[in-house]
N, C-alpha and C positions, 0 to 999 in steps of 0.2 A: 504494500500500500504506500503510495506517495505521501510524504509528510505534508500535513496541513499546518501552516504556520499559525501561531497564536500566542496569546499572553496567558501564562500559567501562574497559579498560586499554589505553592507547596506548604502544607501546614503540618508540622510535626514537632513535638517537644524534644525530640532527640536531635541534637545539633549535627551529629555525624550523619545520621540518616537523611536529614533534609538537605544538607550541603552536597552529599554525594549524588542524591537524586537530581538536585538542581543542576549540578555540573553536567551530568550525563544528558539531561534534557536540553541544556543549552547547546551542547555539541551537535544536537539534531536540529538546530535552528530555532528553538523556542525562546521566547523572552520569559524568564523565570524570576519570580519574586518569592521570598520565603517569609513565613510567620511562625513564631515559636509557641504560640498558644491560641486557643479559640477566640478570646476577646480581641487579640491583636489582629487575627484574621478577619473578624467582622468589621473592625475599624478600617482595615485596608480595602476590603471589598466595597465599603460605603464610600471611600475616598476616590477609588479609581476602578475602571472597568477591567474585568478579567474574562477570558474565554472559557476557562476550565479551572476547577479547584481539585487538587489531590489532597484529601483530608484524612488524617489519622483519627481513628475512633477513640483510642485510649489515650487521653491527655488529662493532666491535672487541671483543676478548676473547671472551666467550661469544656465539656467533652465534645468530641466530634459529632455525636448524635444531636447534642443541643445546638451546636453551630448549624448543622444541617436543617434542623427543624426551624430555626430562625431565618435561615436563608430562603427556605421554601415559602415563608410568609411573604417574601418580596419578589422572588425570582422563580419562574417555572423551570421545569426540567429542560426545556428547549432554550430558555434564555441563559441559564448558567448551569452547565453540566457539572456534576460532582461525582468523583470516583473516591470511594471509601477504602482506606487501608486498615486491615485487621489481622489479628493473629489467626492461625489455622484452626485453633480450638474455640473460636468465638463465633460459631455459626448463628447463635441467637441474635448477636449484634448485627450480623449481615442481614438477617430477615427484618429486624427492626429498621435498619437503614434503608432497605429497599421500600418498605412500607412508608417511610417518611419522605421518600422521593429521591433516593440516590439513583444515579444513572447506571452505575456499575460498581464493582469492588475488585480489589487485589488483596492477596494474602502475604503476610510477612513470614520469613524474610522475603523481600521483594525480588521477583524474577523480572529484571529490567526489560527484556524483550516483550514480556506480557504487559508490563506497565505501558511501554511505548505503543504497542498495538492497540490497547484499549483507549489510550489517550487519543491516538490518531482516529480511531473509530468514532469516538464521541465528538471530536472536533469536526469530523466530516459530516456527521449527522446534524450538528449545530449549524454548519454552513449550509447544508441542504435545506433545513427548515427556514433559515434566513432567506435563501433564494426563493423558496416557495412563497413565503410571506411577501417578498418583494414583487414576485409575479402576480400574486393575488391583489396586491395594492395597485399595480399597474393595470391589471384587468378591470378592477373596480373603477379606476380613473377613466379607462377606455370606455367602459359601459356607461359611466356617468356622462361622458362627453357625447356619446351616441344618443343617450336619452335626452340630454339638454338640447342637442343640435337638431336631431331628426324628430324629437318630440314636438317641435314646432310645426312639423309638416305631417306627422303621423300621430295617431293616438298611442297612449302608453301600451295598450294591448298589442298593437302591431309591433312596436319596438320590442316589447318583452318576448313576443313570439319569435322574432328574428334572433334575439340574443340567446334565448334558451334552447332553441332547436338547432342541432347540428346541420339539419337540412333547411334551415330558415331562409337562406338566400338562394336556394336552388329554384330553377324555373319549374313551373308546373302548378297544378291546382287540383281542387276537389269539387265535386258536385255537392251543393248544400242548399237547404231551404232557408232563405233569409228574408228580411223585410228591408226595402230600399226606400229612402227618403230623398227627395230632390226639391230644393227650394231655389227661388229666383226673385230678384227685385223687379217689380213691374215698371217698365219704362225707364230703366236706369241708363240704358245706352243713349237714349235721346236726352235724358237729363244731363248726362256727362258732357254733352256737346255745348251746354249752356253755362258750364262752370269752369273755374280755373282748375288746373291739375291738382293743386294741393287741396282744394275743396273736395274734389272727387275722392281723393285718397282718405281724407278725414271721414267722409260719410262711409266709405267702403270699409275702412279699418274699424270704425265704431260698430258698424253692423256685424261684420265678421267676428269681431272680438266678443260681442254679446252672444252671438249664435254658438260659437265654439264653447263658451261656458255652459250653455244649456245642453248642447250635444254631449259634452263630456260628463255632465251630471247623469244623463240617461245611458251612459256607456255605449254610445254610438261610435262607430269607426268612420272617421272622415276619410273618404276615399280620395277626394280632390276638391279644390276650389276651381271653378271655371269662370273667371271674372267675378261677377256678383252671384253666381250660382254655387250651390253646395250639394255634393253627392255624399250621402251617408249610408252606411250599412249597419244593420242590427242583426246579431246572431253570428258574426264572424269578425276576427278570427276566434274569439271566445264565444262558445255556444251559449245562447240564452233561450230558455224554454219559452219565455214571454216576449220574444223579440218583436212581435207585431204590436203588442200593447205598449212596449217601450217606445217604439217608433212613433205611434200616434200621440202618446202623451208628450213626447219630445216635441212633436210638431205643434201641438197646442201651446206648450210652454214657449216655443220660439215665437209664435204669433203674439203671445202676451208680452214677451220681452221687447217687442217693437215699440211699445209705448215709451220705454226708457231710452231706446235708440233715438226716437224722434224728439224726445224732450231735450236730449243733447244737441240735436240738429237745430232745434228752435233757439236754444241758448246761444248757439254760435252763428245765428242768422243764416242757417242753411235750410234748404227745402226738406220737407218730410218725405219719407219713402214708404212704399208698401211692398209686401212680400206675398207670393203665392207658394203653396207647398202641395206636392203630390206624393202619395205613399202607396206602395204596392208590395205584395208578398208573392214569392215564387221561387222556383228551383233555378239556381245559377251555377256557373263555374267560377270559383273564387280562389285566388292565390297569387303567386308572383308571375307577372306578365312582362314580356319584353325580350331583351337579349342579355348576353353575359356582360355587356358594357353598360346597359341602361335598363334597369328593372324597376317596376312599381308593383305594390300590392293593390290588386284591383279585382273587379267583378265584371263578368261578361255574360250575356244571355238575353233572350227576348224580354224577361221581366224588367231589365234595365231600360230598354227602349220604351216599354209600356209605361214605366214610371215617368219618363220624360214626357210622354204624350199626355198622361193624366195631369201633370204639372202645367202643361201648356194651356189647359182649359181653365186654370184658376185666374181669379182676379185678386187684387190686393186684399190681404187680410183673410183669405180663404184657404181652407184645407180640404182637399179632395182625396178619396181613397178608392181602391179597387174592391171588387166583390170578394176577391181572395183575402184581402186584409180584413174586411168586415167579418167574414166567416171565421177567421182565425181569432178574432177578439170576442165576438159574441155580444150579448145584451148590454154590456156596460157602456157601449157606444151611444152617444146622443147624436142622432142623424137629423140634420135640418131638412134635407130633401135628397132625392135621387134623380138621376137624369141619364138618358141614353145618348151616347155620342158615337159618331163614326170616326174611326181612326185608321191610319195606314197600317197595313200588316195584318188586319183582322177582317175576316169575311163578314162577320155579323157585328151589329152595333154593340158597344161595350157599355155596361151600366157602371156608373161611378156615383159616389155618395159624398155629399158635403157634410163634414163633421162639425158639430157644434161643441162637443166636449166628450170627456171620458170619465166615468165614475170609478167605483172601486177604490183601490189604494191610491190612485192618482188624483181623482176628484178635481179635474181641471176643465174649465168651460170658457169659451170665448164670449165676449159681450155681444149682444144683439144690436146691430146698427140699422136704423130706419132711414132709407134714402128718400127724403121728402122732396117731391117734384113740385115745381111751380109752372103754371101755364104762362107762356110768354105773351105779352100784350100784342105782339106782332111776330109772326113766324120769321125765322132767319134762314135765308137761302144758304145751302151748304153744298160743297163738292167733296166727294170721298172716293177712296180707292181701296180695294181689298189687298191685304198683304199675304203673299204666299211664301212660307218659310222665311219670313222677315223681309221679303222683297215685294215691292208694289207690282201688281200684275199688269199695270199700264192702262187699265180701263178706268176712266173717270166717270163716276156716277153722280147724280144730283138728287137733291131732296130738300126737305124743310125741317129745321129744328123747331119743334113746337112746345116741348116741355124740357125743363132743365133743373138740375140740382148741383150740389158741389161735387158729386161723384159721377154723374152721367146725365144722359138726356134721351128723349124720345125723338126719333127722326121718321118722317113720312117720306119714304123713298119712291122713286119713279120706276125702279126695277127691284126684283126680289134679290135678297142677299142671304146667304146661308148662315144659319145660327152658328155661333162660336167663332165666326170669322173675326180676324183682327183687321181694323180699318184705320186709315189716316184721313182725318176730316179737316177741311179748310172752310172758313166762314167767308161769305160773299156779301159785300156791301150793297146798298140800294142801287148804286149806279153800275153794279156788275163787276166791280174790281174785287179781286181776292185779297182779303186782309192778310198782313204779314203774320207768320206764326201758324201753328197747327195743333191738332189734338190727335193722340193715338187712343183707340178704344177697342173694346171687345163686345161683339153683339151677343147679349145674353138671352134675350127672348124676342119673339115677334109679338106684335100687338094683336090681341084677340079681335078687335074691331076692324083691323086693317092688316091683311097678310103682308103688305109691302112695308108696313111700319115696323120699327124695332126699337128696343131699348138698348143703348150702348153704354157700357161702363167705361169711364175714362181711365186709361192707364198712364197717360202722360199729357200734360197741358203746358204748352210753351208759355213763358212769362207774358208775351204780348197778348195772347188769347185769354189768359187767366183773368186779366183786368176786364176784358170785354164781357166774359161770361159772368163775372161778379156783378157788373152793372146790369146785365140782362136779368139775373136772378133778383136783384134788388127791385127792379121795376115791374117784375112779373107778379102774378097773383097765385097764392097757394092753390094747388090742385085739390079739389074736394075729394077726389078719389084716392088720395094717398094718405 
């Protein structure tokens, strides 16, 4: 065995024994200090560090066993190895010493090769333990860095999964039933074009910060931020039996948290924002996706696309869920209404449900808002176009805005427009000139008395038009039917 250098303390009341042992150890490259009794040894150990102690058991005054007992109150067997020296006929002392925490023992008269071998062994073990502790410390620092760095982009569950699993970073996935939540700010793209970049980031960071707090509370896994949209998974990577309940409760809590977000916006002189949320439950493939150079933890499958479609039907402040999510949760859901919608990828219309709240242990409910329309004293001519996948289809339609509220209005159109269409509206002055500014809206219902008429919920109103609409509401008369 190769010598392991170290600082040794030889404790023996026999001067000849300790000096001879010290000299022989020094010749093998060790730094050796000697002590003539137990109390002196304790003083020296307290004053300077040693790597190992060779300690005689039989000494006058404070015995080697007493010294060992006091040392073990301060130092572990790994921190300070102790080899006891005892006479051959003192086996009971050896047993006592080992029980008190001695690392090893040698018998007198000392066989130096044995002393040297056991000294080297204990020093090697001590060095190995120190190396392991160093590696453990470095590993903890590495893991802490990963958690603090990537925890800003992934949830703790995902980071833990990657750290704990030897296969955590391998590509591949598994099929699992999860619940997916997708949220999006209504009209934020248009709003951004009217604000300074720093104002946009203030609104966005305030919104995302508040939403992340809620999502973390309900143990959702944030798959990604897509601008102002958030994609969240419930039930992976950590399985949750109640993933559908958690997702809907989280969605309700997110909508309730928007009040604080907008309070901050009002305080800073910034516009208020609204969010729509879609939730769906289904079987997906989930895991690490990408290449060896660029990988993300994500989810793929038809239920993801379906969640996006459901979310696209929402208006600000609304939560829509699929039939699968409704079945998974059961009677604790409070449903405001249900509706059938046509969506790409499905042959039959899909039934979706507007959620007002969830009872049970969550007991969260959205406040009811009444959109009070006023009849305009004089109809306002409008031009509008339908948006297809966020692009105008190029066909300009005309109509009359006859009723109005802060959130939407009724339009009598000259041509039929499909329910749930997103439209861009412009107001036309008396002399036929189009007023600067525009309104984005979603057609929610057709008017029962006029199939060409519809109610459109505003998703964005440009500042120029906001003033005009406010004046129109002020001059109009409350609609007795609302």
